[in-house]
TILUMKE-406330 format. One line per 3 residues: number of its first residue (from 1); their letters; for each residue x, y, z of N, C-alpha, C. Coordinates in nm, 4 decimals. Layout:
REM residues N
NUM) A) X/Y/Z/X/Y/Z/X/Y/Z; ...
//
This chain:
REM residues 266
1) MAG) 0.9088/-0.4571/0.0488/0.7951/-0.5487/0.0486/0.7592/-0.5851/-0.0949; 0.7470/-0.7122/-0.1183/0.7070/-0.7573/-0.2507/0.5614/-0.8012/-0.2447; 0.4795/-0.7492/-0.3355/0.3387/-0.7867/-0.3302/0.2666/-0.7620/-0.4602
4) TNS) 0.3345/-0.7873/-0.5718/0.2728/-0.7624/-0.7018/0.1677/-0.8681/-0.7326; 0.0493/-0.8231/-0.7742/-0.0598/-0.9134/-0.8086/-0.1306/-0.8548/-0.9297; -0.1025/-0.9086/-1.0473/-0.1564/-0.8539/-1.1715/-0.3087/-0.8582/-1.1754
7) KRA) -0.3668/-0.9668/-1.1233/-0.5124/-0.9788/-1.1243/-0.5755/-0.8690/-1.0406; -0.5221/-0.8468/-0.9197/-0.5770/-0.7420/-0.8334/-0.5552/-0.6054/-0.8937; -0.4452/-0.5883/-0.9648/-0.4193/-0.4588/-1.0288/-0.5242/-0.4297/-1.1349
10) REA) -0.5592/-0.5332/-1.2134/-0.6625/-0.5137/-1.3161/-0.7979/-0.4841/-1.2526; -0.8281/-0.5557/-1.1429/-0.9552/-0.5328/-1.0753/-0.9637/-0.3918/-1.0184; -0.8496/-0.3396/-0.9709/-0.8478/-0.2053/-0.9130/-0.8361/-0.0976/-1.0194
13) GVD) -0.8053/-0.1410/-1.1426/-0.7954/-0.0449/-1.2521/-0.6710/0.0400/-1.2478; -0.5602/-0.0138/-1.1977/-0.4385/0.0653/-1.1855/-0.3225/0.0086/-1.2667; -0.3494/-0.0905/-1.3511/-0.2404/-0.1448/-1.4306/-0.2290/-0.0748/-1.5652
16) GEA) -0.3263/0.0047/-1.6019/-0.3205/0.0805/-1.7264/-0.2935/0.2262/-1.6989; -0.3031/0.3093/-1.8016/-0.2744/0.4502/-1.7862/-0.3979/0.5233/-1.7353; -0.3832/0.5916/-1.6215/-0.4926/0.6681/-1.5640/-0.4837/0.8101/-1.6179
19) TDA) -0.5769/0.8482/-1.7033/-0.5685/0.9776/-1.7708/-0.5922/1.0951/-1.6775; -0.6562/1.0717/-1.5617/-0.6807/1.1812/-1.4694/-0.5735/1.1929/-1.3622; -0.4802/1.0991/-1.3588/-0.3754/1.1009/-1.2571/-0.2736/1.2105/-1.2870
22) PAI) -0.2138/1.2694/-1.1848/-0.1164/1.3766/-1.2067/0.0123/1.3272/-1.2722; 0.0775/1.4182/-1.3411/0.2074/1.3883/-1.4000/0.3160/1.4089/-1.2946; 0.4143/1.3228/-1.2961/0.5303/1.3375/-1.2082/0.6462/1.3863/-1.2947
25) VLV) 0.6938/1.5081/-1.2658/0.7976/1.5712/-1.3471/0.9276/1.5736/-1.2675; 1.0267/1.4982/-1.3122/1.1575/1.4959/-1.2463/1.2502/1.5906/-1.3222; 1.2881/1.6989/-1.2569/1.3699/1.8016/-1.3202/1.5177/1.7723/-1.2981
28) QPQ) 1.5893/1.7504/-1.4064/1.7331/1.7236/-1.4055/1.7727/1.6163/-1.3026; 1.7069/1.5017/-1.3062/1.7465/1.3953/-1.2136/1.8883/1.3503/-1.2445; 1.9627/1.3167/-1.1406/2.1060/1.2901/-1.1598/2.1375/1.1436/-1.1845
31) LGE) 2.0755/1.0536/-1.1110/2.1089/0.9119/-1.1204/1.9937/0.8314/-1.1812; 2.0294/0.7409/-1.2721/1.9289/0.6537/-1.3303/1.8597/0.5700/-1.2250; 1.9354/0.5278/-1.1210/1.8757/0.4477/-1.0143/1.7611/0.5221/-0.9463
34) NIG) 1.7789/0.6521/-0.9267/1.6746/0.7299/-0.8606/1.5504/0.7445/-0.9487; 1.5719/0.7534/-1.0796/1.4574/0.7580/-1.1713/1.3814/0.6265/-1.1644; 1.4547/0.5155/-1.1640/1.3908/0.3837/-1.1566/1.3140/0.3641/-1.0283
37) MAA) 1.3719/0.4068/-0.9163/1.3030/0.3916/-0.7884/1.1815/0.4838/-0.7797; 1.1898/0.6006/-0.8414/1.0741/0.6906/-0.8458/0.9628/0.6276/-0.9294; 1.0002/0.5623/-1.0402/0.9016/0.4937/-1.1236/0.8350/0.3810/-1.0458
40) RAM) 0.9131/0.3105/-0.9669/0.8581/0.2031/-0.8829/0.7575/0.2601/-0.7834; 0.7939/0.3725/-0.7204/0.7026/0.4379/-0.6261/0.5749/0.4818/-0.6972; 0.5893/0.5338/-0.8180/0.4725/0.5793/-0.8943/0.3752/0.4660/-0.9212
43) LNC) 0.4265/0.3553/-0.9726/0.3366/0.2461/-1.0118/0.2677/0.1847/-0.8908; 0.3343/0.1871/-0.7759/0.2698/0.1425/-0.6529/0.1439/0.2230/-0.6254; 0.1424/0.3454/-0.6719/0.0308/0.4363/-0.6440/-0.0546/0.4640/-0.7671
46) GLT) -0.0399/0.3818/-0.8713/-0.1234/0.3957/-0.9899/-0.0888/0.5161/-1.0757; 0.0318/0.5672/-1.0664/0.0755/0.6819/-1.1464/0.1667/0.6329/-1.2589; 0.1413/0.6767/-1.3800/0.2220/0.6291/-1.4934/0.2756/0.7410/-1.5825
49) DLR) 0.2349/0.8658/-1.5580/0.2777/0.9771/-1.6424/0.4075/1.0363/-1.5871; 0.5200/0.9823/-1.6319/0.6511/1.0285/-1.5880/0.7128/1.1178/-1.6946; 0.7573/1.2357/-1.6529/0.8195/1.3305/-1.7444/0.9587/1.3664/-1.6916
52) LVA) 1.0567/1.3550/-1.7791/1.1957/1.3785/-1.7405/1.2481/1.5033/-1.8087; 1.3040/1.5928/-1.7288/1.3621/1.7159/-1.7822/1.5137/1.7059/-1.7746; 1.5772/1.6933/-1.8895/1.7232/1.6922/-1.9019/1.7932/1.6069/-1.7977
55) PRD) 1.7667/1.4751/-1.7944/1.8367/1.3895/-1.6980/1.9873/1.3929/-1.7226; 2.0637/1.4027/-1.6167/2.2080/1.4221/-1.6276/2.2777/1.3130/-1.7067; 2.2396/1.1860/-1.6838/2.3077/1.0736/-1.7479/2.2380/1.0260/-1.8751
58) GWP) 2.1501/1.1091/-1.9298/2.0834/1.0754/-2.0549/1.9673/0.9785/-2.0366; 1.8992/0.9567/-2.1470/1.7823/0.8680/-2.1462/1.7661/0.8010/-2.2820; 1.7343/0.6699/-2.2847/1.7042/0.5797/-2.1729/1.8272/0.5440/-2.0913
61) NES) 1.8039/0.4838/-1.9752/1.9123/0.4565/-1.8806/1.8945/0.3155/-1.8232; 1.9951/0.2324/-1.8435/1.9877/0.0929/-1.7988/1.9748/0.0823/-1.6472; 2.0408/0.1724/-1.5745/2.0338/0.1699/-1.4286/1.8923/0.1960/-1.3801
64) AIN) 1.8192/0.2790/-1.4521/1.6812/0.3076/-1.4144/1.5950/0.1836/-1.4288; 1.6169/0.1079/-1.5358/1.5393/-0.0134/-1.5599/1.5635/-0.1141/-1.4477; 1.6884/-0.1320/-1.4079/1.7217/-0.2269/-1.3020/1.6611/-0.1853/-1.1685
67) AAS) 1.6629/-0.0549/-1.1407/1.6123/-0.0068/-1.0117/1.4602/-0.0028/-1.0058; 1.3952/-0.0068/-1.1207/1.2481/0.0028/-1.1238/1.1806/-0.1232/-1.0725; 1.2535/-0.2345/-1.0664/1.2004/-0.3605/-1.0124/1.0671/-0.4007/-1.0745
70) GAT) 1.0587/-0.3905/-1.2061/0.9376/-0.4343/-1.2748/0.8435/-0.3230/-1.3153; 0.8681/-0.2013/-1.2698/0.7800/-0.0893/-1.3067/0.8199/-0.0326/-1.4428; 0.8463/-0.1214/-1.5371/0.8959/-0.0781/-1.6680/0.7905/-0.0047/-1.7495
73) VVL) 0.6621/-0.0312/-1.7198/0.5570/0.0384/-1.7946/0.5684/0.1892/-1.7766; 0.6116/0.2322/-1.6589/0.6290/0.3758/-1.6328/0.7466/0.4300/-1.7132; 0.8565/0.3552/-1.7153/0.9754/0.4007/-1.7884/0.9515/0.4002/-1.9392
76) ERA) 0.8780/0.3022/-1.9866/0.8510/0.2944/-2.1307/0.7668/0.4120/-2.1794; 0.6806/0.4618/-2.0911/0.5942/0.5733/-2.1276/0.6551/0.7097/-2.0939; 0.7697/0.7083/-2.0298/0.8319/0.8341/-1.9872/0.8621/0.9230/-2.1079
79) RLF) 0.8393/1.0528/-2.0901/0.8662/1.1499/-2.1967/0.9800/1.2419/-2.1563; 1.0602/1.2777/-2.2534/1.1802/1.3578/-2.2301/1.1558/1.5012/-2.2761; 1.1969/1.5974/-2.1917/1.1799/1.7392/-2.2232/1.3098/1.8140/-2.1990
82) ASS) 1.3272/1.9234/-2.2714/1.4479/2.0047/-2.2578/1.4388/2.1015/-2.1414; 1.3173/2.1405/-2.1025/1.3006/2.2375/-1.9944/1.1760/2.2060/-1.9124; 1.1717/2.2630/-1.7922/1.0556/2.2445/-1.7056/0.9316/2.3076/-1.7683
85) AEA) 0.9500/2.4219/-1.8318/0.8370/2.4908/-1.8938/0.7723/2.4036/-2.0003; 0.8530/2.3320/-2.0790/0.7977/2.2430/-2.1816/0.7271/2.1233/-2.1170; 0.7825/2.0757/-2.0062/0.7268/1.9571/-1.9414/0.5890/1.9823/-1.8818
88) VAD) 0.5609/2.1072/-1.8419/0.4315/2.1367/-1.7783/0.3391/2.2173/-1.8700; 0.3764/2.2316/-1.9955/0.3025/2.3189/-2.0877/0.1552/2.2811/-2.1018; 0.1230/2.1515/-2.0951/-0.0159/2.1085/-2.1140/-0.0932/2.0982/-1.9832
91) LRL) -0.0290/2.1315/-1.8715/-0.0922/2.1207/-1.7401/-0.1527/2.2540/-1.6985; -0.2566/2.2448/-1.6172/-0.3234/2.3667/-1.5719/-0.3088/2.3893/-1.4220; -0.2634/2.2886/-1.3506/-0.2410/2.3011/-1.2060/-0.1111/2.2291/-1.1722
94) VYA) -0.0145/2.3057/-1.1232/0.1193/2.2504/-1.0989/0.1645/2.2826/-0.9569; 0.2225/2.1815/-0.8924/0.2797/2.1970/-0.7587/0.4306/2.1773/-0.7682; 0.5042/2.2501/-0.6850/0.6495/2.2352/-0.6793/0.6866/2.1754/-0.5446
97) STA) 0.7511/2.0603/-0.5461/0.7894/1.9935/-0.4218/0.9232/2.0484/-0.3729; 0.9209/2.1125/-0.2570/1.0433/2.1678/-0.2008/1.0272/2.1856/-0.0509; 1.1363/2.1662/0.0225/1.1335/2.1830/0.1677/1.1966/2.3156/0.2098
100) RER) 1.2506/2.3907/0.1139/1.3213/2.5143/0.1470/1.2330/2.6368/0.1290; 1.2642/2.7393/0.2085/1.1979/2.8684/0.1905/1.2436/2.9288/0.0582; 1.1512/2.9871/-0.0171/1.1843/3.0373/-0.1500/1.1655/3.1885/-0.1638
103) GMT) 1.1156/3.2539/-0.0612/1.0940/3.3971/-0.0709/0.9874/3.4347/-0.1706; 0.8924/3.3445/-0.1938/0.7839/3.3693/-0.2880/0.6499/3.3614/-0.2144; 0.5559/3.4391/-0.2577/0.4215/3.4342/-0.2002/0.3400/3.3311/-0.2768
106) KPV) 0.3341/3.2129/-0.2195/0.2603/3.1015/-0.2810/0.1940/3.0195/-0.1715; 0.0814/2.9581/-0.2033/0.0217/2.8653/-0.1064/0.1175/2.7479/-0.0822; 0.1245/2.7041/0.0430/0.2046/2.5869/0.0782/0.1079/2.4804/0.1288
109) VTP) 0.1066/2.3655/0.0643/0.0108/2.2606/0.0990/0.0828/2.1303/0.1307; 0.0182/2.0479/0.2107/0.0711/1.9157/0.2429/0.0387/1.8196/0.1288; 0.1070/1.7071/0.1219/0.0729/1.6072/0.0197/-0.0735/1.5637/0.0269
112) RRA) -0.1265/1.5533/0.1472/-0.2670/1.5119/0.1611/-0.3611/1.6161/0.1021; -0.3344/1.7445/0.1334/-0.4186/1.8509/0.0795/-0.4051/1.8604/-0.0725; -0.2810/1.8490/-0.1200/-0.2583/1.8549/-0.2645/-0.3314/1.7421/-0.3355
115) AHE) -0.3312/1.6231/-0.2748/-0.4022/1.5095/-0.3352/-0.5514/1.5390/-0.3462; -0.6090/1.5986/-0.2425/-0.7511/1.6364/-0.2470/-0.7765/1.7372/-0.3583; -0.6914/1.8391/-0.3660/-0.7106/1.9431/-0.4670/-0.6972/1.8870/-0.6079
118) MRQ) -0.6027/1.7958/-0.6262/-0.5830/1.7375/-0.7586/-0.6974/1.6444/-0.7970; -0.7519/1.5731/-0.6988/-0.8680/1.4881/-0.7276/-0.9862/1.5742/-0.7728; -1.0071/1.6851/-0.7049/-1.1164/1.7754/-0.7419/-1.0927/1.8345/-0.8803
121) AAA) -0.9682/1.8746/-0.9069/-0.9356/1.9319/-1.0372/-0.9539/1.8284/-1.1480; -0.9067/1.7079/-1.1226/-0.9167/1.6014/-1.2231/-1.0624/1.5707/-1.2559; -1.1495/1.5804/-1.1566/-1.2916/1.5555/-1.1799/-1.3518/1.6581/-1.2744
124) SGI) -1.2877/1.7732/-1.2851/-1.3332/1.8789/-1.3763/-1.2549/1.8798/-1.5071; -1.1735/1.7773/-1.5270/-1.0970/1.7674/-1.6507/-0.9700/1.8493/-1.6529; -0.9234/1.8919/-1.5359/-0.8017/1.9734/-1.5280/-0.6805/1.8834/-1.5074
127) RCG) -0.5834/1.8938/-1.5960/-0.4614/1.8144/-1.5853/-0.3674/1.8771/-1.4827; -0.3090/1.7924/-1.3985/-0.2237/1.8390/-1.2892/-0.0864/1.7726/-1.2945; 0.0072/1.8287/-1.2211/0.1398/1.7691/-1.2136/0.2200/1.8234/-1.0971
130) ILF) 0.3279/1.7521/-1.0653/0.4167/1.7925/-0.9558/0.5600/1.7942/-1.0062; 0.6314/1.9012/-0.9735/0.7727/1.9147/-1.0079/0.8582/1.8670/-0.8907; 0.9534/1.7800/-0.9200/1.0506/1.7345/-0.8207/1.1898/1.7708/-0.8724
133) GPE) 1.2723/1.8285/-0.7874/1.4024/1.8771/-0.8314/1.5143/1.7757/-0.8247; 1.6340/1.8162/-0.8689/1.7517/1.7286/-0.8653/1.7821/1.6838/-0.7220; 1.8462/1.5679/-0.7098/1.8723/1.5101/-0.5790/1.9581/1.5999/-0.4895
136) AKG) 2.0572/1.6658/-0.5462/2.1526/1.7405/-0.4644/2.0994/1.8746/-0.4147; 2.0342/1.9509/-0.5023/1.9975/2.0883/-0.4665/1.8480/2.1165/-0.4719; 1.7706/2.0291/-0.5274/1.6279/2.0547/-0.5390/1.5961/2.1482/-0.6543
139) LHN) 1.4748/2.1948/-0.6587/1.4283/2.2781/-0.7691/1.4934/2.4167/-0.7690; 1.5162/2.4689/-0.8894/1.5621/2.6074/-0.9042/1.4422/2.6993/-0.8835; 1.4687/2.8213/-0.8379/1.3586/2.9154/-0.8153/1.2756/2.9397/-0.9411
142) DDV) 1.3386/2.9320/-1.0567/1.2644/2.9514/-1.1816/1.1642/2.8380/-1.2038; 1.1992/2.7187/-1.1585/1.1061/2.6061/-1.1681/0.9897/2.6248/-1.0719; 1.0219/2.6690/-0.9505/0.9176/2.6914/-0.8503/0.8203/2.7986/-0.8983
145) ALS) 0.8727/2.8980/-0.9708/0.7888/3.0070/-1.0210/0.6840/2.9576/-1.1203; 0.7057/2.8404/-1.1790/0.6086/2.7840/-1.2729/0.4876/2.7237/-1.2017; 0.4984/2.7062/-1.0721/0.3952/2.6331/-0.9984/0.2863/2.7250/-0.9447
148) DAI) 0.1731/2.6608/-0.9160/0.0610/2.7318/-0.8533/0.0694/2.7256/-0.7014; 0.1383/2.6257/-0.6500/0.1519/2.6090/-0.5053/0.2758/2.5253/-0.4760; 0.3217/2.5366/-0.3528/0.4379/2.4595/-0.3079/0.3890/2.3384/-0.2293
151) LQA) 0.4445/2.2245/-0.2612/0.4112/2.0993/-0.1932/0.5177/2.0733/-0.0878; 0.4754/2.0649/0.0374/0.5716/2.0507/0.1464/0.5154/1.9561/0.2515; 0.5884/1.8508/0.2806/0.5427/1.7524/0.3787/0.5766/1.7998/0.5198
154) PLN) 0.4823/1.7872/0.6141/0.5085/1.8269/0.7524/0.5933/1.7222/0.8248; 0.7233/1.7309/0.8088/0.8166/1.6360/0.8686/0.8953/1.7036/0.9802; 0.9864/1.6305/1.0408/1.0723/1.6830/1.1462/1.1417/1.8104/1.0970
157) PGF) 1.1126/1.9264/1.1563/1.1734/2.0510/1.1087/1.3250/2.0527/1.1208; 1.3780/1.9682/1.2094/1.5230/1.9619/1.2246/1.5906/1.8730/1.1222; 1.5111/1.7918/1.0535/1.5671/1.7035/0.9501/1.4551/1.6572/0.8591
160) SSL) 1.4390/1.7249/0.7490/1.3324/1.6893/0.6533/1.3941/1.6627/0.5170; 1.4816/1.5641/0.5137/1.5545/1.5303/0.3913/1.5034/1.3976/0.3362; 1.4435/1.4013/0.2178/1.3929/1.2813/0.1525/1.4674/1.2571/0.0231
163) NLA) 1.4856/1.1303/-0.0125/1.5393/1.1056/-0.1455/1.4261/1.1174/-0.2465; 1.4599/1.1116/-0.3729/1.3630/1.1388/-0.4786/1.2441/1.0431/-0.4754; 1.2712/0.9145/-0.4652/1.1630/0.8158/-0.4646/1.0742/0.8304/-0.3421
166) QAV) 1.1333/0.8627/-0.2271/1.0538/0.8820/-0.1060/0.9581/0.9991/-0.1219; 1.0077/1.1068/-0.1822/0.9238/1.2246/-0.2025/0.8073/1.1926/-0.2967; 0.8347/1.1178/-0.4023/0.7299/1.0796/-0.4970/0.6277/0.9890/-0.4281
169) LLF) 0.6763/0.8930/-0.3498/0.5871/0.7999/-0.2814/0.4998/0.8710/-0.1786; 0.5559/0.9703/-0.1121/0.4816/1.0424/-0.0093/0.3546/1.1046/-0.0675; 0.3693/1.1688/-0.1831/0.2509/1.2253/-0.2467/0.1642/1.1163/-0.3090
172) GYE) 0.2281/1.0225/-0.3805/0.1535/0.9183/-0.4505/0.0642/0.8391/-0.3585; 0.1122/0.8127/-0.2386/0.0320/0.7375/-0.1418/-0.0961/0.8133/-0.1087; -0.0821/0.9436/-0.0818/-0.2010/1.0233/-0.0473/-0.2993/1.0273/-0.1644
175) WFQ) -0.2470/1.0386/-0.2857/-0.3326/1.0398/-0.4046/-0.4090/0.9081/-0.4170; -0.3375/0.7987/-0.4044/-0.3970/0.6672/-0.4263/-0.5025/0.6344/-0.3209; -0.4756/0.6726/-0.1958/-0.5692/0.6394/-0.0879/-0.7059/0.7027/-0.1085
178) LGV) -0.7093/0.8164/-0.1758/-0.8378/0.8822/-0.1995/-0.9208/0.8096/-0.3057; -0.8583/0.7200/-0.3787/-0.9284/0.6503/-0.4857/-0.9613/0.5058/-0.4556; -0.9255/0.4580/-0.3373/-0.9546/0.3194/-0.3016/-1.0343/0.3151/-0.1716
181) DAP) -1.1090/0.2086/-0.1558/-1.1884/0.1892/-0.0347/-1.1346/0.0663/0.0366; -1.0176/0.0810/0.0962/-0.9523/-0.0324/0.1614/-0.9841/-0.0325/0.3104; -1.0269/-0.1459/0.3657/-1.0537/-0.1525/0.5102/-0.9255/-0.1301/0.5889
184) ERQ) -0.9352/-0.0593/0.7006/-0.8167/-0.0302/0.7810/-0.7654/-0.1548/0.8522; -0.8533/-0.2508/0.8715/-0.8130/-0.3769/0.9359/-0.8992/-0.4892/0.8805; -0.8362/-0.6005/0.8472/-0.9111/-0.7145/0.7962/-0.8316/-0.8416/0.8191
187) IVR) -0.9004/-0.9532/0.8142/-0.8359/-1.0843/0.8236/-0.8232/-1.1392/0.6824; -0.7012/-1.1653/0.6408/-0.6771/-1.2186/0.5064/-0.6532/-1.3685/0.5181; -0.7349/-1.4433/0.4466/-0.7236/-1.5883/0.4520/-0.6761/-1.6421/0.3178
190) PTR) -0.6110/-1.7594/0.3173/-0.5654/-1.8195/0.1917/-0.6798/-1.8358/0.0927; -0.6511/-1.8157/-0.0351/-0.7554/-1.8248/-0.1369/-0.8095/-1.9672/-0.1508; -0.7298/-2.0663/-0.1145/-0.7741/-2.2057/-0.1258/-0.8405/-2.2557/0.0015
193) RVP) -0.8749/-2.1680/0.0894/-0.9373/-2.2028/0.2155/-1.0723/-2.2711/0.1912; -1.0934/-2.3838/0.2583/-1.2193/-2.4571/0.2464/-1.2908/-2.4493/0.3807; -1.4024/-2.3787/0.3891/-1.4741/-2.3677/0.5167/-1.5178/-2.5047/0.5674
196) ATK) -1.5116/-2.5221/0.6965/-1.5561/-2.6480/0.7562/-1.7068/-2.6630/0.7404; -1.7506/-2.7859/0.7192/-1.8949/-2.8118/0.7109/-1.9533/-2.8114/0.8523; -2.0833/-2.7981/0.8608/-2.1487/-2.8022/0.9915/-2.1297/-2.9386/1.0585
199) DEL) -2.1231/-3.0433/0.9776/-2.1010/-3.1773/1.0334/-1.9627/-3.1852/1.0980; -1.8618/-3.1281/1.0300/-1.7258/-3.1287/1.0864/-1.7201/-3.0475/1.2149; -1.7890/-2.9338/1.2160/-1.7922/-2.8512/1.3363/-1.8636/-2.9232/1.4505
202) LHL) -1.9743/-2.9898/1.4190/-2.0493/-3.0599/1.5225/-1.9655/-3.1692/1.5863; -1.8898/-3.2427/1.5057/-1.8032/-3.3469/1.5610/-1.6922/-3.2866/1.6468; -1.6417/-3.1715/1.6071/-1.5419/-3.1024/1.6900/-1.6027/-3.0636/1.8242
205) FEH) -1.7218/-3.0030/1.8200/-1.7867/-2.9611/1.9445/-1.8093/-3.0793/2.0376; -1.8625/-3.1859/1.9827/-1.8937/-3.3030/2.0650/-1.7667/-3.3643/2.1240; -1.6595/-3.3684/2.0427/-1.5315/-3.4209/2.0890/-1.4782/-3.3372/2.2050
208) LER) -1.4792/-3.2055/2.1856/-1.4283/-3.1150/2.2895/-1.5125/-3.1249/2.4168; -1.6440/-3.1281/2.3991/-1.7325/-3.1295/2.5158/-1.7195/-3.2594/2.5947; -1.7003/-3.3732/2.5262/-1.6796/-3.5006/2.5968/-1.5573/-3.4929/2.6865
211) ELV) -1.4506/-3.4386/2.6337/-1.3272/-3.4318/2.7119/-1.3377/-3.3296/2.8246; -1.4129/-3.2214/2.8018/-1.4305/-3.1221/2.9079/-1.5168/-3.1767/3.0219; -1.6099/-3.2635/2.9870/-1.6878/-3.3319/3.0912/-1.5978/-3.4287/3.1674
214) ACG) -1.5140/-3.5024/3.0931/-1.4273/-3.6033/3.1545/-1.3261/-3.5408/3.2494; -1.2771/-3.4220/3.2148/-1.1750/-3.3600/3.3000/-1.2363/-3.2770/3.4125; -1.3689/-3.2637/3.4122/-1.4355/-3.1936/3.5205/-1.4660/-3.0478/3.4947
217) FLH) -1.4274/-2.9947/3.3772/-1.4534/-2.8536/3.3484/-1.6025/-2.8254/3.3388; -1.6768/-2.9184/3.2805/-1.8211/-2.9017/3.2667/-1.8941/-2.9849/3.3726; -1.8492/-2.9719/3.4956/-1.9048/-3.0571/3.6007/-2.0438/-3.0119/3.6452
220) SEE) -2.0743/-2.8835/3.6274/-2.2032/-2.8333/3.6755/-2.3127/-2.8597/3.5729; -2.4096/-2.9445/3.6105/-2.5208/-2.9757/3.5213/-2.6033/-2.8507/3.4906; -2.6136/-2.7611/3.5878/-2.6948/-2.6411/3.5729/-2.6310/-2.5423/3.4755
223) KRP) -2.4989/-2.5248/3.4865/-2.4289/-2.4266/3.4035/-2.3853/-2.4828/3.2680; -2.3837/-2.6155/3.2553/-2.3272/-2.6780/3.1356/-2.3908/-2.6302/3.0050; -2.5224/-2.6218/2.9894/-2.5802/-2.5801/2.8605/-2.5327/-2.4425/2.8151
226) GMV) -2.5272/-2.3475/2.9096/-2.4824/-2.2133/2.8739/-2.3355/-2.2097/2.8365; -2.2516/-2.2839/2.9076/-2.1084/-2.2890/2.8789/-2.0836/-2.3534/2.7427; -2.1609/-2.4592/2.7135/-2.1466/-2.5266/2.5840/-2.1841/-2.4316/2.4701
229) RNL) -2.2936/-2.3575/2.4879/-2.3327/-2.2616/2.3835/-2.2255/-2.1556/2.3627; -2.1659/-2.1068/2.4714/-2.0596/-2.0062/2.4598/-1.9404/-2.0607/2.3813; -1.9023/-2.1837/2.4131/-1.7899/-2.2453/2.3421/-1.8207/-2.2609/2.1937
232) RNM) -1.9404/-2.3105/2.1643/-1.9773/-2.3316/2.0239/-1.9835/-2.1992/1.9477; -2.0383/-2.0956/2.0128/-2.0459/-1.9646/1.9459/-1.9074/-1.9074/1.9171; -1.8137/-1.9295/2.0097/-1.6768/-1.8806/1.9878/-1.6157/-1.9442/1.8631
235) FQR) -1.6311/-2.0754/1.8527/-1.5746/-2.1445/1.7370/-1.6503/-2.1113/1.6084; -1.7790/-2.0869/1.6173/-1.8555/-2.0478/1.4978/-1.8062/-1.9140/1.4438; -1.7782/-1.8191/1.5330/-1.7305/-1.6872/1.4902/-1.5934/-1.6939/1.4246
238) AEL) -1.5168/-1.7964/1.4591/-1.3813/-1.8102/1.4032/-1.3825/-1.8499/1.2563; -1.4976/-1.8953/1.2039/-1.5092/-1.9364/1.0642/-1.3978/-2.0346/1.0267; -1.3917/-2.1438/1.0995/-1.2842/-2.2414/1.0848/-1.2857/-2.3095/0.9484
241) TDQ) -1.1672/-2.3436/0.9006/-1.1546/-2.4248/0.7796/-1.1562/-2.5719/0.8198; -1.1692/-2.6585/0.7196/-1.1675/-2.8013/0.7501/-1.0332/-2.8424/0.8100; -0.9240/-2.7819/0.7608/-0.7921/-2.8143/0.8136/-0.7779/-2.7665/0.9582
244) EVR) -0.8319/-2.6507/0.9879/-0.8250/-2.5991/1.1248/-0.9033/-2.6873/1.2205; -1.0180/-2.7414/1.1746/-1.0955/-2.8331/1.2582/-1.0138/-2.9585/1.2875; -0.9474/-3.0119/1.1854/-0.8639/-3.1314/1.2070/-0.7504/-3.1026/1.3040
247) TLR) -0.6916/-2.9852/1.2920/-0.5829/-2.9466/1.3812/-0.6315/-2.9369/1.5256; -0.7479/-2.8761/1.5446/-0.8032/-2.8637/1.6796/-0.8355/-3.0002/1.7403; -0.8901/-3.0887/1.6587/-0.9217/-3.2223/1.7105/-0.7942/-3.2974/1.7465
250) GAI) -0.6895/-3.2767/1.6659/-0.5613/-3.3372/1.6998/-0.5044/-3.2798/1.8282; -0.5235/-3.1488/1.8486/-0.4748/-3.0852/1.9710/-0.5472/-3.1405/2.0932; -0.6773/-3.1655/2.0796/-0.7540/-3.2223/2.1908/-0.7004/-3.3605/2.2268
253) VGL) -0.6767/-3.4412/2.1238/-0.6208/-3.5755/2.1466/-0.4846/-3.5648/2.2132; -0.4025/-3.4681/2.1659/-0.2702/-3.4508/2.2242/-0.2756/-3.4130/2.3710; -0.3713/-3.3278/2.4069/-0.3848/-3.2883/2.5468/-0.4285/-3.4045/2.6346
256) VEG) -0.5139/-3.4883/2.5801/-0.5683/-3.5999/2.6584/-0.4729/-3.7187/2.6624; -0.4098/-3.7477/2.5488/-0.3302/-3.8702/2.5386/-0.1854/-3.8426/2.5030; -0.1353/-3.7249/2.5314/0.0003/-3.6890/2.4954/0.1047/-3.7717/2.5669
259) KGR) 0.2327/-3.7579/2.5246/0.3407/-3.8390/2.5797/0.3533/-3.8210/2.7303; 0.3453/-3.6969/2.7726/0.3601/-3.6707/2.9149/0.2533/-3.7395/2.9966; 0.1291/-3.7385/2.9475/0.0197/-3.8003/3.0193/0.0343/-3.9519/3.0202
262) RKE) 0.0830/-4.0086/2.9093/0.1005/-4.1529/2.9033/0.2056/-4.1986/3.0039; 0.3107/-4.1151/3.0209/0.4164/-4.1496/3.1170/0.3609/-4.1469/3.2591; 0.2735/-4.0464/3.2870/0.2145/-4.0358/3.4188/0.1301/-4.1591/3.4501
265) KA) 0.0547/-4.2035/3.3495/-0.0308/-4.3207/3.3691/0.0520/-4.4453/3.3915; 0.1662/-4.4524/3.3202/0.2514/-4.5695/3.3357/0.3127/-4.5747/3.4758
//
């Protein structure tokens, strides 16, 4: 899905560096493409602190830039480290993303719970981060030992295999949702939409009502006022544009004087 909007990003405050957002630490990532796609997932969720630990194919990486699809701000700010310990040295709360049992006594939290905990920590000035392991084998136990908790998504127990970018997006989405107040359902209208004037609406109503009287729908004098009010209220709630009013009036004409009707009359 393509939906980049720089103006909306500035309004939401997610086009710059968020100092309270968690760091995403990719430990020994193997392919530049996966780093780029992870960066793309990060920027979708307002995350820009990318830390790379000994990427296999070196850094910078042209393949990462191509795969980032415009999320170059994340790659430009990415920092390179020789070890996981160095990458998390300035952090005070660290999660290790892994789907495997590790034989360690650690809290295991979902991405949603981790996002809540990190938001609370960030509000107190605590820097947080998440470790993600290499694509083939995941994190080494020594990396997991650096963490305060294990991050594990509740997925199909028979198949819980995610690629690197998917894993980053899974957490990033939960983090971002806690910081925005987006309606679960809304009607999105074109920005150049011009609401119909009351005069335009009145002419539409009168046009429709004349034809409904002519065809016999509004034949009852007693019921007609209430039916007319119901019709008008329905169209008022629709918040019609001037173009929509013209379209409706054209549709009325088409129903009354369309080709098929003209043939019948002939």
